[in-house]
C-alpha positions as a Markdown table, in Angstrom:
| # | Residue | x | y | z |
|---|---|---|---|---|
| 1 | Met | 20.5 | 13.9 | 4.9 |
| 2 | Gln | 22.7 | 16.4 | 6.8 |
| 3 | Phe | 22.2 | 20.1 | 7.3 |
| 4 | Ser | 25.4 | 20.5 | 5.1 |
| 5 | Ser | 23.4 | 19.1 | 2.2 |
| 6 | Val | 20.6 | 21.6 | 2.5 |
| 7 | Ile | 21.1 | 24.6 | 0.2 |
| 8 | Gly | 21.2 | 27.9 | 2.2 |
| 9 | Gln | 18.7 | 28.5 | 4.9 |
| 10 | Gln | 21.3 | 29.1 | 7.5 |
| 11 | Asn | 19.1 | 31.0 | 9.8 |
| 12 | Val | 16.4 | 28.3 | 9.9 |
| 13 | Lys | 19.2 | 25.8 | 10.7 |
| 14 | Asp | 20.4 | 28.0 | 13.6 |
| 15 | Gln | 16.9 | 28.4 | 14.9 |
| 16 | Leu | 16.3 | 24.6 | 15.0 |
| 17 | Leu | 19.7 | 23.9 | 16.7 |
| 18 | Gln | 18.8 | 26.5 | 19.3 |
| 19 | Met | 15.5 | 25.0 | 20.0 |
| 20 | His | 17.0 | 21.6 | 20.6 |
| 21 | Arg | 19.9 | 22.9 | 22.8 |
| 22 | Gln | 17.5 | 25.1 | 25.0 |
| 23 | Asn | 15.1 | 22.3 | 25.2 |
| 24 | Arg | 12.3 | 24.2 | 23.5 |
| 25 | Leu | 11.5 | 21.6 | 21.0 |
| 26 | Ser | 7.6 | 21.4 | 20.5 |
| 27 | His | 6.1 | 17.9 | 20.1 |
| 28 | Ala | 4.7 | 19.3 | 16.8 |
| 29 | Leu | 6.6 | 21.4 | 14.3 |
| 30 | Leu | 5.3 | 23.0 | 11.0 |
| 31 | Phe | 7.9 | 23.7 | 8.4 |
| 32 | Leu | 6.2 | 26.1 | 6.1 |
| 33 | Gly | 8.0 | 27.0 | 3.0 |
| 34 | Lys | 7.1 | 27.6 | -0.7 |
| 35 | Glu | 7.8 | 25.1 | -3.4 |
| 36 | Gly | 11.7 | 24.8 | -3.9 |
| 37 | Ser | 12.6 | 26.3 | -0.6 |
| 38 | Gly | 13.9 | 23.1 | 0.9 |
| 39 | Ala | 11.5 | 22.7 | 3.7 |
| 40 | Leu | 11.3 | 18.8 | 3.3 |
| 41 | Ala | 15.1 | 18.6 | 2.9 |
| 42 | Leu | 15.3 | 20.7 | 6.3 |
| 43 | Ala | 12.8 | 18.2 | 8.0 |
| 44 | Leu | 14.8 | 15.2 | 6.8 |
| 45 | Ala | 18.1 | 16.8 | 8.0 |
| 46 | Phe | 16.6 | 17.8 | 11.3 |
| 47 | Ala | 15.2 | 14.1 | 11.9 |
| 48 | Gln | 18.7 | 12.7 | 11.2 |
| 49 | Tyr | 20.3 | 15.3 | 13.6 |
| 50 | Leu | 17.8 | 14.3 | 16.5 |
| 51 | Val | 18.7 | 10.5 | 16.1 |
| 52 | Cys | 22.4 | 10.9 | 15.5 |
| 53 | Glu | 24.4 | 9.0 | 18.1 |
| 54 | Lys | 27.1 | 11.7 | 18.3 |
| 55 | Val | 24.5 | 14.3 | 18.9 |
| 56 | Asn | 22.8 | 12.0 | 21.6 |
| 57 | Gly | 26.1 | 11.4 | 23.4 |
| 58 | Lys | 25.7 | 7.7 | 22.9 |
| 59 | Pro | 29.0 | 6.0 | 24.1 |
| 60 | Ser | 31.2 | 4.3 | 21.6 |
| 61 | Pro | 31.5 | 0.4 | 21.9 |
| 62 | Ala | 34.8 | 1.0 | 23.6 |
| 63 | Ala | 33.4 | 3.4 | 26.2 |
| 64 | Gln | 30.4 | 0.7 | 26.7 |
| 65 | Ala | 33.0 | -1.9 | 27.6 |
| 66 | Gly | 34.1 | -0.1 | 30.8 |
| 67 | Pro | 36.5 | 2.7 | 31.9 |
| 68 | Ser | 39.7 | 3.2 | 30.3 |
| 69 | Leu | 42.8 | 1.7 | 31.8 |
| 70 | Phe | 44.4 | 5.0 | 31.6 |
| 71 | Gly | 41.6 | 6.9 | 33.6 |
| 72 | Glu | 40.3 | 9.1 | 30.8 |
| 73 | Glu | 36.8 | 10.5 | 31.4 |
| 74 | Thr | 34.1 | 9.6 | 28.7 |
| 75 | Pro | 33.2 | 13.0 | 27.3 |
| 76 | Ile | 29.7 | 14.0 | 27.6 |
| 77 | Asn | 27.7 | 16.3 | 25.3 |
| 78 | Thr | 26.6 | 19.5 | 27.1 |
| 79 | Pro | 24.1 | 21.9 | 25.4 |
| 80 | Ala | 27.1 | 24.4 | 24.5 |
| 81 | Ala | 29.2 | 21.4 | 23.1 |
| 82 | Leu | 26.5 | 19.9 | 20.9 |
| 83 | Pro | 27.6 | 19.5 | 17.2 |
| 84 | Val | 26.1 | 21.6 | 14.5 |
| 85 | Asp | 25.1 | 18.8 | 12.3 |
| 86 | Ser | 24.7 | 15.0 | 12.4 |
| 87 | Cys | 27.9 | 13.0 | 12.1 |
| 88 | Gly | 26.7 | 11.1 | 9.0 |
| 89 | Glu | 28.9 | 8.1 | 10.0 |
| 90 | Cys | 27.2 | 6.5 | 13.1 |
| 91 | Ala | 24.6 | 3.6 | 12.4 |
| 92 | Ala | 21.7 | 5.9 | 13.0 |
| 93 | Cys | 22.8 | 8.6 | 10.4 |
| 94 | Val | 23.6 | 5.7 | 7.9 |
| 95 | Lys | 20.0 | 4.5 | 8.4 |
| 96 | Ala | 18.4 | 7.8 | 8.3 |
| 97 | Ala | 20.3 | 8.9 | 5.2 |
| 98 | Lys | 18.7 | 5.8 | 3.5 |
| 99 | Met | 15.4 | 6.6 | 5.0 |
| 100 | Ile | 15.2 | 3.2 | 6.7 |
| 101 | His | 15.6 | 4.4 | 10.4 |
| 102 | Pro | 13.0 | 2.4 | 12.5 |
| 103 | Asp | 12.1 | 5.6 | 14.5 |
| 104 | Ile | 11.7 | 7.9 | 11.6 |
| 105 | His | 8.3 | 7.4 | 9.8 |
| 106 | Phe | 6.8 | 9.1 | 6.7 |
| 107 | Ser | 3.4 | 10.1 | 5.6 |
| 108 | Phe | 2.6 | 11.5 | 2.2 |
| 109 | Pro | -0.1 | 11.8 | -0.4 |
| 110 | Val | -0.8 | 8.7 | -2.3 |
| 111 | Ile | -3.3 | 7.1 | -4.9 |
| 112 | Thr | -5.4 | 4.1 | -4.9 |
| 113 | Lys | -3.7 | 1.0 | -6.3 |
| 114 | Lys | -6.9 | -1.1 | -6.5 |
| 115 | Thr | -10.4 | 0.1 | -6.7 |
| 116 | Gly | -12.2 | 0.0 | -3.4 |
| 117 | Glu | -8.9 | -0.1 | -1.4 |
| 118 | Ser | -7.9 | 2.9 | 0.7 |
| 119 | Pro | -4.1 | 3.4 | 0.3 |
| 120 | Val | -1.6 | 4.2 | 2.8 |
| 121 | Ser | 2.0 | 5.6 | 2.6 |
| 122 | Asn | 3.4 | 2.2 | 3.4 |
| 123 | Asp | 2.2 | 0.9 | 0.1 |
| 124 | Phe | 4.5 | 3.3 | -1.6 |
| 125 | Ile | 7.4 | 3.4 | 0.7 |
| 126 | Asn | 9.9 | 2.1 | -1.8 |
| 127 | Glu | 9.0 | 4.5 | -4.4 |
| 128 | Trp | 9.1 | 7.4 | -1.8 |
| 129 | Arg | 12.6 | 6.6 | -0.8 |
| 130 | Ala | 13.8 | 6.3 | -4.4 |
| 131 | Phe | 12.1 | 9.7 | -5.2 |
| 132 | Ile | 13.4 | 11.7 | -2.2 |
| 133 | Leu | 17.1 | 10.3 | -2.6 |
| 134 | Ala | 16.9 | 11.4 | -6.3 |
| 135 | His | 14.8 | 14.5 | -5.9 |
| 136 | Pro | 15.0 | 16.2 | -2.5 |
| 137 | Tyr | 13.5 | 19.3 | -3.9 |
| 138 | Gly | 10.7 | 17.7 | -6.0 |
| 139 | Asn | 7.3 | 19.0 | -5.7 |
| 140 | Leu | 3.8 | 17.1 | -5.4 |
| 141 | Tyr | 3.5 | 16.9 | -9.2 |
| 142 | Asp | 6.7 | 15.2 | -9.6 |
| 143 | Trp | 5.8 | 12.8 | -6.9 |
| 144 | Leu | 2.5 | 11.7 | -8.4 |
| 145 | Leu | 4.2 | 11.5 | -11.7 |
| 146 | Ala | 6.8 | 9.1 | -10.1 |
| 147 | Ile | 4.1 | 6.7 | -8.9 |
| 148 | Gly | 2.1 | 6.9 | -12.2 |
| 149 | Ala | -0.7 | 8.9 | -10.9 |
| 150 | Glu | -1.4 | 10.5 | -14.4 |
| 151 | Asn | -4.4 | 12.6 | -13.7 |
| 152 | Lys | -5.4 | 11.2 | -10.3 |
| 153 | Gln | -5.2 | 13.6 | -7.3 |
| 154 | Gly | -3.1 | 12.6 | -4.4 |
| 155 | Asn | -4.7 | 12.0 | -1.0 |
| 156 | Ile | -4.0 | 11.4 | 2.7 |
| 157 | Thr | -6.8 | 9.2 | 3.7 |
| 158 | Ala | -8.6 | 8.2 | 7.2 |
| 159 | Arg | -6.8 | 5.0 | 7.1 |
| 160 | Glu | -3.5 | 6.7 | 6.8 |
| 161 | Cys | -4.4 | 8.9 | 9.9 |
| 162 | Asn | -5.1 | 5.7 | 11.8 |
| 163 | Asp | -1.8 | 4.2 | 10.7 |
| 164 | Met | 0.1 | 7.4 | 12.0 |
| 165 | Ile | -1.8 | 7.0 | 15.2 |
| 166 | His | -0.6 | 3.5 | 15.6 |
| 167 | Lys | 3.1 | 4.0 | 14.7 |
| 168 | Met | 3.4 | 7.0 | 17.1 |
| 169 | Ser | 1.9 | 5.1 | 19.9 |
| 170 | Leu | 4.6 | 2.5 | 19.9 |
| 171 | Lys | 7.8 | 3.0 | 21.9 |
| 172 | Ser | 10.9 | 4.3 | 20.1 |
| 173 | Phe | 13.2 | 1.3 | 19.0 |
| 174 | Glu | 16.6 | 2.9 | 19.1 |
| 175 | Ala | 16.6 | 6.7 | 19.2 |
| 176 | Pro | 15.5 | 9.1 | 21.9 |
| 177 | Tyr | 12.6 | 10.3 | 19.7 |
| 178 | Lys | 10.1 | 8.6 | 17.6 |
| 179 | Ile | 9.5 | 11.0 | 14.5 |
| 180 | Met | 6.7 | 11.3 | 12.2 |
| 181 | Ile | 7.4 | 13.6 | 9.0 |
| 182 | Leu | 4.0 | 14.4 | 7.3 |
| 183 | Trp | 4.5 | 16.0 | 3.9 |
| 184 | Met | 1.6 | 18.0 | 2.4 |
| 185 | Pro | -0.7 | 18.1 | 5.2 |
| 186 | Glu | -2.8 | 20.4 | 3.0 |
| 187 | Leu | -4.3 | 17.3 | 1.4 |
| 188 | Leu | -5.6 | 15.8 | 4.8 |
| 189 | Gly | -9.0 | 17.3 | 4.6 |
| 190 | Lys | -11.5 | 16.5 | 7.6 |
| 191 | Glu | -9.6 | 13.1 | 8.2 |
| 192 | Gly | -7.0 | 15.3 | 9.9 |
| 193 | Asn | -9.3 | 15.8 | 12.9 |
| 194 | Arg | -8.5 | 12.0 | 13.9 |
| 195 | Leu | -4.8 | 13.3 | 14.6 |
| 196 | Leu | -6.0 | 16.1 | 16.9 |
| 197 | Lys | -5.9 | 14.1 | 20.1 |
| 198 | Leu | -2.5 | 12.5 | 19.3 |
| 199 | Val | -1.0 | 16.0 | 18.3 |
| 200 | Glu | -2.4 | 17.6 | 21.5 |
| 201 | Glu | -1.6 | 14.7 | 24.0 |
| 202 | Pro | 1.5 | 13.0 | 22.4 |
| 203 | Ala | 3.2 | 9.9 | 23.7 |
| 204 | Pro | 6.5 | 10.7 | 25.5 |
| 205 | Asp | 9.4 | 11.7 | 23.2 |
| 206 | Thr | 7.4 | 11.8 | 20.1 |
| 207 | Leu | 7.8 | 14.5 | 17.5 |
| 208 | Phe | 5.6 | 15.5 | 14.5 |
| 209 | Ile | 7.1 | 17.5 | 11.7 |
| 210 | Leu | 4.5 | 18.7 | 9.2 |
| 211 | Val | 6.0 | 20.0 | 5.9 |
| 212 | Ala | 3.6 | 22.3 | 4.1 |
| 213 | Glu | 3.5 | 24.9 | 1.3 |
| 214 | Asn | 0.1 | 26.7 | 2.0 |
| 215 | Glu | -0.8 | 27.6 | 5.4 |
| 216 | Ser | -4.4 | 28.6 | 4.4 |
| 217 | Gln | -5.0 | 25.0 | 3.3 |
| 218 | Ile | -4.2 | 23.3 | 6.6 |
| 219 | Leu | -7.1 | 22.4 | 9.0 |
| 220 | Pro | -7.2 | 25.4 | 11.5 |
| 221 | Thr | -7.5 | 22.9 | 14.4 |
| 222 | Leu | -4.3 | 21.2 | 13.3 |
| 223 | Leu | -2.5 | 24.4 | 12.6 |
| 224 | Ser | -3.1 | 25.9 | 16.0 |
| 225 | Arg | -1.5 | 22.9 | 17.8 |
| 226 | Thr | 1.8 | 23.2 | 16.0 |
| 227 | Gln | 4.9 | 25.4 | 16.4 |
| 228 | Leu | 5.7 | 27.4 | 13.2 |
| 229 | Val | 9.1 | 27.3 | 11.5 |
| 230 | Arg | 9.0 | 29.4 | 8.6 |
| 231 | Val | 11.4 | 28.6 | 5.7 |
| 232 | Pro | 11.8 | 31.7 | 3.4 |
| 233 | Arg | 12.6 | 31.6 | -0.3 |
| 234 | Leu | 16.3 | 30.8 | -1.1 |
| 235 | His | 18.6 | 33.7 | -1.7 |
| 236 | Arg | 19.9 | 34.0 | -5.4 |
| 237 | Ser | 23.5 | 33.5 | -4.3 |
| 238 | Asp | 22.7 | 30.2 | -2.7 |
| 239 | Ile | 21.0 | 28.8 | -5.6 |
| 240 | Glu | 23.8 | 30.0 | -8.0 |
| 241 | Gln | 26.3 | 28.3 | -5.6 |
| 242 | Ala | 24.4 | 25.1 | -5.7 |
| 243 | Leu | 24.2 | 25.1 | -9.6 |
| 244 | Gln | 27.8 | 25.5 | -9.9 |
| 245 | Gln | 28.4 | 22.6 | -7.5 |
| 246 | Gln | 26.4 | 20.6 | -10.1 |
| 247 | Asn | 29.2 | 21.7 | -12.6 |
| 248 | Gln | 27.1 | 24.5 | -14.2 |
| 249 | Pro | 29.2 | 27.4 | -15.5 |
| 250 | Leu | 29.0 | 30.6 | -13.6 |
| 251 | Pro | 27.2 | 32.7 | -16.4 |
| 252 | Lys | 24.5 | 30.1 | -16.7 |
| 253 | Ala | 24.1 | 29.5 | -13.0 |
| 254 | Ala | 23.7 | 33.2 | -12.5 |
| 255 | Gln | 21.1 | 33.5 | -15.2 |
| 256 | Ile | 19.0 | 30.7 | -13.9 |
| 257 | Ala | 19.3 | 31.9 | -10.2 |
| 258 | Ala | 18.3 | 35.4 | -11.4 |
| 259 | Thr | 15.0 | 34.1 | -12.8 |
| 260 | Ser | 14.1 | 31.2 | -10.3 |
| 261 | Asp | 12.5 | 33.5 | -7.9 |
| 262 | Gly | 14.3 | 31.6 | -4.8 |
| 263 | Asn | 12.9 | 28.2 | -6.0 |
| 264 | Phe | 15.4 | 25.5 | -6.6 |
| 265 | His | 13.0 | 23.3 | -8.0 |
| 266 | Glu | 12.1 | 25.9 | -10.6 |
| 267 | Ala | 16.0 | 26.4 | -11.3 |
| 268 | Leu | 16.3 | 22.5 | -11.8 |
| 269 | Gln | 13.4 | 22.7 | -14.3 |
| 270 | Gln | 15.2 | 25.5 | -16.4 |
| 271 | Leu | 18.3 | 23.3 | -16.5 |
| 272 | Glu | 16.2 | 20.7 | -18.2 |
| 273 | Gln | 14.4 | 23.0 | -20.6 |
| 274 | Asp | 16.3 | 25.4 | -23.0 |
| 275 | Glu | 15.0 | 28.7 | -22.5 |
| 276 | Asp | 15.4 | 29.5 | -26.3 |
| 277 | Asp | 12.6 | 27.1 | -26.9 |
| 278 | Trp | 10.3 | 29.1 | -24.6 |
| 279 | Glu | 11.4 | 32.3 | -26.5 |
| 280 | Thr | 10.4 | 30.9 | -29.7 |
| 281 | Leu | 7.2 | 29.6 | -28.6 |
| 282 | Leu | 6.3 | 33.0 | -27.0 |
| 283 | Arg | 7.4 | 34.9 | -30.1 |
| 284 | Asn | 5.2 | 32.7 | -32.2 |
| 285 | Trp | 2.3 | 33.2 | -29.9 |
| 286 | Leu | 2.6 | 37.0 | -29.8 |
| 287 | Asn | 2.9 | 37.0 | -33.7 |
| 288 | Thr | -0.4 | 35.1 | -34.0 |
| 289 | Ile | -2.0 | 37.7 | -31.6 |
| 290 | Ile | -0.7 | 40.9 | -33.2 |
| 291 | Lys | -0.1 | 39.9 | -36.8 |
| 292 | Thr | -1.2 | 36.6 | -38.4 |
| 293 | Gly | -4.8 | 36.1 | -36.9 |
| 294 | Pro | -7.1 | 33.3 | -35.8 |
| 295 | Ala | -6.0 | 30.5 | -38.1 |
| 296 | Glu | -2.3 | 30.6 | -36.6 |
| 297 | Gln | -3.7 | 31.1 | -33.2 |
| 298 | Val | -5.6 | 27.8 | -33.4 |
| 299 | Lys | -2.5 | 26.0 | -34.7 |
| 300 | Trp | -0.3 | 27.6 | -31.8 |
| 301 | Ile | -3.0 | 26.4 | -29.3 |
| 302 | Glu | -2.7 | 22.8 | -30.5 |
| 303 | Thr | 1.0 | 23.0 | -30.1 |
| 304 | Ile | 0.8 | 24.2 | -26.5 |
| 305 | Ala | -1.9 | 21.9 | -25.5 |
| 306 | Lys | 0.3 | 18.8 | -26.1 |
| 307 | Leu | 3.1 | 20.0 | -24.0 |
| 308 | Gly | 1.5 | 18.7 | -20.9 |
| 309 | Arg | 0.4 | 20.6 | -17.6 |
| 310 | Glu | 3.9 | 21.1 | -16.0 |
| 311 | Lys | 5.5 | 22.4 | -19.2 |
| 312 | Gln | 2.5 | 24.7 | -19.7 |
| 313 | Lys | 3.1 | 26.2 | -16.2 |
| 314 | Gln | 6.7 | 26.6 | -17.0 |
| 315 | Phe | 6.0 | 28.5 | -20.1 |
| 316 | Leu | 3.5 | 30.9 | -18.5 |
| 317 | Lys | 6.0 | 31.4 | -15.7 |
| 318 | Phe | 8.8 | 32.1 | -18.3 |
| 319 | Phe | 6.3 | 34.8 | -19.8 |
| 320 | Ile | 5.8 | 36.4 | -16.4 |
| 321 | Gln | 9.6 | 36.6 | -15.7 |
| 322 | Leu | 10.2 | 38.2 | -18.9 |
| 323 | Leu | 7.4 | 40.9 | -18.3 |
| 324 | Gln | 8.9 | 41.5 | -14.9 |
| 325 | Val | 12.3 | 42.2 | -16.7 |
| 326 | Ala | 10.5 | 44.4 | -19.1 |
| 327 | Ile | 9.0 | 46.5 | -16.3 |
| 328 | Arg | 12.3 | 46.6 | -14.5 |
| 329 | Leu | 14.0 | 47.8 | -17.6 |
| 330 | Arg | 11.4 | 50.5 | -18.0 |
| 331 | Ile | 11.5 | 52.0 | -14.5 |
| 332 | Met | 15.3 | 51.4 | -13.7 |
| 333 | Gly | 16.7 | 52.0 | -17.4 |
| 334 | Asp | 18.8 | 49.9 | -19.6 |
| 335 | Ser | 21.9 | 50.0 | -17.6 |
| 336 | Gln | 24.6 | 47.4 | -17.0 |
| 337 | Glu | 23.4 | 46.7 | -13.6 |
| 338 | Thr | 19.9 | 46.2 | -14.7 |
| 339 | Arg | 20.9 | 43.8 | -17.6 |
| 340 | Ala | 22.9 | 41.7 | -15.0 |
| 341 | Thr | 19.5 | 40.5 | -13.4 |
| 342 | Ala | 18.6 | 38.6 | -16.3 |
| 343 | Pro | 20.0 | 36.7 | -19.3 |
| 344 | Gly | 21.0 | 38.7 | -22.4 |
| 345 | Ser | 18.3 | 37.3 | -24.6 |
| 346 | Met | 15.7 | 37.8 | -22.0 |
| 347 | Asn | 16.7 | 41.7 | -21.9 |
| 348 | Asp | 16.7 | 42.1 | -25.6 |
| 349 | Phe | 13.2 | 40.3 | -25.8 |
| 350 | Ala | 11.9 | 42.5 | -22.8 |
| 351 | Leu | 13.1 | 45.7 | -24.7 |
| 352 | Arg | 11.0 | 44.6 | -27.7 |
| 353 | Leu | 7.9 | 43.9 | -25.4 |
| 354 | Asn | 8.4 | 47.6 | -24.1 |
| 355 | Lys | 8.0 | 49.0 | -27.6 |
| 356 | Phe | 4.5 | 47.7 | -28.1 |
| 357 | Ser | 3.0 | 47.6 | -24.5 |
| 358 | Asp | 3.0 | 50.1 | -21.5 |
| 359 | Ile | 3.4 | 49.2 | -17.9 |
| 360 | Thr | -0.2 | 49.0 | -17.3 |
| 361 | Gln | -0.8 | 46.5 | -20.1 |
| 362 | Gln | 2.2 | 44.3 | -18.9 |
| 363 | Glu | 0.8 | 44.4 | -15.3 |
| 364 | Ala | -2.6 | 43.3 | -16.8 |
| 365 | Ile | -1.0 | 40.5 | -18.8 |
| 366 | Ile | 0.8 | 39.2 | -15.7 |
| 367 | Thr | -2.5 | 39.0 | -13.8 |
| 368 | Glu | -3.9 | 37.0 | -16.7 |
| 369 | Leu | -1.0 | 34.6 | -16.8 |
| 370 | Asp | -1.1 | 34.0 | -13.1 |
| 371 | Ala | -4.8 | 33.2 | -13.3 |
| 372 | Ala | -4.2 | 30.7 | -16.1 |
| 373 | Ser | -1.4 | 29.1 | -14.2 |
| 374 | Tyr | -3.9 | 28.6 | -11.4 |
| 375 | Tyr | -6.4 | 27.0 | -13.5 |
| 376 | Ile | -3.9 | 24.6 | -15.2 |
| 377 | Glu | -3.0 | 23.3 | -11.7 |
| 378 | Arg | -6.7 | 22.4 | -11.4 |
| 379 | Asn | -6.8 | 20.5 | -14.5 |
| 380 | Ala | -8.4 | 23.1 | -16.9 |
| 381 | Asn | -9.0 | 22.1 | -20.5 |
| 382 | Ala | -5.7 | 23.4 | -22.0 |
| 383 | Lys | -7.2 | 24.3 | -25.5 |
| 384 | Met | -10.1 | 26.2 | -23.9 |
| 385 | Leu | -7.8 | 27.9 | -21.5 |
| 386 | Phe | -5.3 | 29.1 | -24.0 |
| 387 | His | -8.0 | 30.0 | -26.4 |
| 388 | Ala | -9.6 | 32.4 | -24.0 |
| 389 | Leu | -6.2 | 33.6 | -22.9 |
| 390 | Thr | -5.3 | 34.5 | -26.3 |
| 391 | Ile | -8.5 | 36.6 | -27.0 |
| 392 | Arg | -7.8 | 38.5 | -23.6 |
| 393 | Leu | -4.2 | 39.3 | -24.5 |
| 394 | Tyr | -5.5 | 40.4 | -27.9 |
| 395 | His | -7.8 | 42.9 | -26.3 |
| 396 | Ile | -5.1 | 44.1 | -23.7 |
| 397 | Ile | -2.3 | 44.6 | -26.3 |
| 398 | Thr | -4.3 | 46.0 | -29.4 |
| 399 | Asn | -7.2 | 47.8 | -27.7 |
| 400 | Lys | -5.5 | 48.5 | -24.5 |
| 401 | Ser | -8.6 | 47.1 | -22.9 |
| 402 | Val | -7.3 | 46.4 | -19.4 |
| 403 | Ile | -10.9 | 46.6 | -18.2 |
| 404 | Leu | -11.2 | 42.8 | -18.9 |
| 405 | Val | -8.9 | 42.1 | -16.0 |
| 406 | Asn | -10.8 | 41.0 | -12.8 |
């Protein structure tokens, strides 16, 4: 992958190029960015840049054969003359783009294939290549789904740590660097302590790139030994432009970019799911809470429970975004400028929400929805969760009882 294929993040790209040009590249980097920000895509692009033959000034076959008969000097890359992206054409770039370069290694969460056997990333390397090439902005749930994990939790095992130590102790085969890209180090656990000596006293010309979403879940001892590269959320204009490049019409691209909160993975999810379905589902839920009562609530809960964990999270996120639009309309007024930040149907729905709930109630509901999304990620029983959530929203909306919120 080249930098030109990574959506936005020009400041981060410039930072990485400067670190390389000024020889300030640490032996262990931590790319820290929320889901959909492109942290993994940046890591892949940077790894390809470092092994690129044009960047490294590797002479062409003609130059290797000897000096020119006409006396031209072979150009040598100076720091100021270094290209701003990998060439994408040399043998190293072709291999890196296909994720088969012998000096670029990958480590990622995996599941047990056979009971009693400790898995390693190499067991799933073909699935990993296919997944990343198709979904460079995919998240952990997408990856586990791709390898048939179902309800299993992904892990980075002690055996995997030993395998990383072995790979990084070997001499590089073709490139100036031997690179290890470790995705989701949050799942290392105490096994990560095995890597401390390797990270602290690395072999010459080795580079660790850790790609993480949650800084607080990384081992502090490992975190302190890395150089932090923060990857911010994407700008709305970058997401809008990327969607247009995927042949999405401008109005739809603008609507999705406005509601994806800088998360390109979320934007792609919205493309797959028609928002009108979420509006209908939400309208039915609110009707059961306010009008029709417990019998209809049970039927609605049965429906939402069948959708699956990821779609349940998307639905709750849609409701949160709708409430945020409602609060914005209440504070800033129903102007053309305010309406431009969300699709027309969302604005109309948000105005109706403002008729039966005030800003305090809406903030309380957002708190409840955030908590519910947190528990869904941790495999909470969907029926019990949505039943409890329905009761809490009933009290917030009908009794204005925000005291229920923690």
